[in-house]
Every structure is written in C-alpha cells, then in structure tokens.
C-alpha positions in Angstrom: -2.7 2.4 10.1 0.8 1.1 10.6 3.5 1.2 7.6 7.1 0.5 8.1 9.5 3.1 6.6 12.8 2.1 5.2 14.6 5.3 5.6 14.3 5.1 9.0 14.1 1.8 9.7 11.2 2.3 12.4 7.5 1.4 11.7 5.0 4.7 12.1 1.3 5.9 12.4 -0.2 7.4 9.6 -3.7 8.4 9.5 -6.1 6.9 7.0 -6.5 10.4 5.5 -3.1 9.8 4.1 -3.5 6.6 2.9 -4.9 5.0 -1.1 -5.5 2.2 -1.7 -3.4 1.0 -5.8 -3.4 -2.4 -7.4 -0.5 -3.4 -9.5 -1.1 -5.3 -12.0 2.0 -7.1 -14.6 2.0 -9.5 -17.4 4.3 -12.1 -16.8 5.2 -15.1 -19.0 2.5 -17.1 -17.9 -0.2 -14.7 -17.3 -1.0 -11.0 -15.0 0.0 -11.2 -11.4 -2.2 -8.8 -9.4 -0.5 -7.4 -6.3 -2.4 -5.4 -3.9 -0.9 -2.5 -1.8 -1.7 0.1 0.5 0.0 3.8 -0.4 0.8 6.8 2.0 3.3 9.9 2.2 4.8 10.4 5.9 7.0 13.8 6.1 7.6 13.7 2.0 8.2 10.0 1.8 6.2 7.3 -0.1 5.3 4.7 1.8 4.2 0.9 0.5 2.4 -1.9 2.6 1.6 -5.3 0.4 -1.8 -6.9 1.5 -3.6 -9.2 0.5 -7.1 -9.3 -1.6 -9.3 -9.4 1.2 -7.6 -6.8 3.1 -7.7 -4.4 -0.2 -11.2 -5.3 -0.2 -12.0 -4.4 3.4 -10.1 -1.5 3.6 -12.2 1.7 3.4 -9.9 4.4 1.6 -9.7 5.9 -1.6 -8.1 4.1 -4.5 -5.5 5.5 -6.8 
C-alpha cells in the first residue's frame, strides 16, 4: 500500500502486513466527528493515510 512519508517527502510502498486501520472519534460542539485512517510503521516512522468510510470498510487489515 502506498503512503506519503512527511519526513523524507517521498511516497513509499508499505507491505499490507505492516498496515493497521484505526477509527478516530472526537467530540465537537455539534456532536461527534469520526475520521478513518490507515496506520503503518515504516523504518521506525509511523505513517498515516486518511481515507473515507467505504475504503476503511473495504480494507482487509487488522483494526487497532
């Protein structure tokens, strides 16, 4: 899966075995906001890729 590394400013390919999915929920004054993200560890760096709900549900990786 392709992620963007902010430290090196390059796109990197991460194997699916190193990718996890996570759901971030926070309260706002109007209710709750849910953000869906894919999280990967690559050469000691944690990489995030924000995705929509359909992509989140379609991805077959473990959930954090």
